[in-house]
N, C-alpha and C positions, 0 to 999 in steps of 0.2 A: 488216695486219703483227698484230695483234691475234689472229688465226687461226692463227698460228703460233710465238705465246706472247712475241711482245716487243711492248714495251707503249712510250707514250708517252717520250721523251725516251730511248732507247735506240738509236735508229736515225737515218741523215740519209741525204737524197740526193746524191749527187757529181755538181754538175749545168756545165754550158758555160758558161753564162751568169747570172748574177743580180743583185741591184736591192736597193736600200734597205727590210727586211725582209725576207729572205729567207730569214734563219737563222730567225727564227722559224717559220719552218715545216720545220725539218730538214733543209735545203739549205745543200748548201755546195758555193764556187767552189774553180774548179784552175784552173792556168798553163795547160792542154792539151796536146796530144803535141808538146812542146818536145823538142831536140835532146841528144843526151849530149855538152855539153860544158863546158868551164870557166867558159867566156863566158855559158853558159845561165843557170848555177849563181850565177854573180855577178850576173847580172842578176836572179834569182830574189828573191835579199834585197831589193833597194829595191823589186820589183814586190810583195813580199807588204805588205810597209809600206807601199804605196798603197793599194792593195784596203784594207786595212783605213782606214785614213783616208778612205775615200771612203763608209764607211758599212757594208760587210760582213764583220763578221770572221772568218768560218769561213773559211779559204783553206788550200790546200796545192799541192804539186809530186809530180810523179812523182819521187821519189827515183833517181838516177842519170840522170834526162832518158830521155824515151822513145824515141827515135832515136838508133840508133848506135851504142850502148855493144855491147863486147866484151870477156866477160868475161876473156878470153885476154890481153887487152893491158895491160902494166904500168901505161901512162896512164889506162885505164878502173878496175883495180883501186887505185889511188890517188883517183879521181873519187869513186868507187862509197863510197867509208869519210868523205871529208868531204861527200858530201853527204847522208848520214844524219846526221854532227853536223849539219847544218843544219836536216833533215827533223826532229829529232827536238826540235826548240823552234819548229814551226811548229804554228799550231792541229790542223791533224791531222797523224798522222804516217803518210806510206805511201808505200808500196816498188810500183813499177809500172815495166813496159816492155818494148818491144820489142827484146828482144836478139839479139846475133849468136849462132849455133851452137846446144846445146842440143839435146834429142834431136828426131829426126826427127818429118816429116807422116807422120800416120797417116788412116783414117777417119774420125777427127772432124776431120779438117783439121793445120792447120801449128800449132805449139806455141808457135811467136815466142820460142823461146830461154827461158834459165833466167830464175828470179826470185828464185829459195830462197837465202838466206844461205849455205846452208852449199855450194851450187854456184859462188856470186857470190866468196865467198873461202871455200879449204877452211880447214874444221874445223883448229885447233891455230895457225896462220899468224897475224900479226901484224893483217893486215885482219880477218881474222873475229873477234879478239880485240876489236880498235878497234871494230867495229859492235856486237859485244856488248856492251861496255860502255855505249853510248847506248842501247841497246834496254832494258836493265835500268833506265837511270836514266830513263828515260818511264815506263816500268812504274812505277816510285817515285814517280813525280810525279802517276799516274792520281787521286788525291783536288784535288791543287792545278789543275790543266788542267780537273777537270772544274766547280771553283770558278769559272773563269776562263771558262769554256764561256757559265754561267748567267748573269755578271754581263756580258758580251758581247751576249747576245741580249737580257739586259732593257735595258740601259740604251745600247749601241754602243757602247763603249768596246772597241778593238779588244787581241784578246789578242797580238798579235804587233805591238807598239809602237816607234815610232821614240823614237830618245831625246830629243828636243827635247819630246815627249808626257810622257815622263815627270821630265824637266830641263827645264822650261821658262825656269830661269833660268840656265841654262850657256849661255856663248856659241859654244862650240864647239860644241853638239850644236843650238843654235836656229839656225847657218848651214850646221846640214849637215856640216860637216865630219868627221863622224862615222856619216855614212850606211850603212855597208857593215856596220855592226853594230846591233841592235837590246837591246830588250828583250821576253821573255816574258813577260808581266804588270809586277806589281809586284819583283819577287823577283831574275831571272835576265837577266843581262846575255853577252849572245852576240856572237864578231864570227868568223863562219866563214873559213875558212881558203879560198879560190877561187884557187889555184895549183900547180901541180903541183912536189915537190921542193923546196915551201918547210919553211926552217928555223927561221924565227922568224914573227911576224905582231905588226900592229900592233893595240891596242887603246886606247881613251880611255876613261878611268876619272872619271865627276862627281865631284866633292865631295860627301858623305852628313852630311844633319842626321838629328836625334834620333834620337843617340846609334845611330848604323848604321855598317856596315863593310861593306866588298869582301873578299871570300873567293875567293881562285883556287881551283879547286874541285877540281884535279888534285892539288895537295900539301897543299889546305886553309891557305894561305899568306895572312895578311892583308894587304891591299894598302892603300895610302891615298891616295885623290884629292883634289885633280883631278888629271890628267895623261895624257899618252901612256907608253905602255907597252909594250917589246919581250918577247911572249911566245918562251920554246922552243917551237917545233912540228917539233925533229926527229925527235921520235917521232910517228909517223901518228896515233896513240891521243889524242894532246893538242891540245887549241885552246883559244884565250881563250874560256874560261865564268867566270864571276865571279858569285855567291852574294852579293846582300845580307843581313847578317842584323844581330840587333841586337849591341851590346855586351856582355860579359859581364865581371865582373872580371876573369878567369881571362888574360883574352886579352891579346895585344903586337901592338903593331903592330911588322910588319917589311917591309920593302921586298923585291919582287920581283926 
């Protein structure tokens, strides 16, 4: 890698297999060639947490699933948006898949369909705007993700964390009642939407100590835990995404 100008720490190998310690060698694991379905997206949320707790901190999926996605399908158009919203908060943010349609095969072989965002969701549409929003957010989190990556490789503490790992004193978190949500590091709480046409989605917010508060990212509303809350997801660009931040003198707690 040095011969092509890439230094240590700037690359990794995406592997189908991993074990304790592989992250320190620049190797990451992904969930394999899974199907493009809501069930696979739902399973990925708990699978990623389990992989992290097994001592393999660098993990991801194929955003949109690998097999079966048809960009012309209204269901897949929703699925790819919701998968992007999940994928943006995985340790590795990665789009990949064998899609229906796309350019025809040529002398180089089959193209396996379109994977460019502007082909999966036409620019200017609500789906494109929703995908672009989380892509920009992930880019803004580059330094945060890099810090988490370094900590994970050094300590084994996963980047994608089950709720009980961050909140071991909270009964709801400890009994896994909130296993369909997770933390990316210590600051971001994510509850991905994993059903088509979902107009609302539940999320559990633990109580925060140390003069911190939950902020709903999409409108900057401050929400006080502990408790279950219902988030309006009728706008496909929005999903339960909360940021844990220190309280300032000007903050006012209001309900969601």
